[in-house]
C-alpha positions, -999 to +999 in steps of 0.1 A: +280-626+320+301-619+289+333-626+307+324-659+323+303-683+301+302-709+329+282-686+352+247-698+361+221-672+352+189-674+372+158-654+366+139-651+399+107-636+385+074-655+381+069-681+355+046-657+337+072-629+336+098-654+324+075-665+296+070-629+285+107-622+282+140-634+296+177-635+289+187-663+267+202-692+287+186-681+320+170-707+343+137-697+358+135-703+396+109-680+410+120-662+442+096-682+464+111-715+452+148-706+453+157-724+485+140-756+474+153-757+438+188-741+437+206-773+444+191-789+413+209-764+391+240-754+411+259-783+426+291-764+436+287-736+461+317-719+445+301-716+411+294-682+398+257-674+400+241-643+385+205-635+396+181-611+380+145-599+382+126-570+365+144-541+383+168-556+407+149-556+440+139-593+442+172-605+429+191-585+455+170-602+482+177-636+466+214-629+464+214-624+502+195-656+508+220-676+486+249-660+504+234-672+537+230-707+522+267-708+516+270-698+479+302-678+476+300-661+442+265-647+438+260-615+418+229-594+412+223-579+378+219-543+388+187-527+373+174-562+364+163-571+329+151-536+324+187-524+324+196-545+293 
């Protein structure tokens, strides 16, 4: 995240979790809404996307979904927000 300021940072937790705490600049797209809403925020499938959740499990699953949708540069924040 520090190396590429153009990366799209996506918090896949619930709206309530996001309201409690989140990484500055992150976009909240809850896991269940990712397939419907991702194209609103990421227009180019080659853009760098970093996904995170609380501990890394949900975001790892979302990373796989986004890869299957054709997004080429998707990364999971290992350990989630708890690792920061």
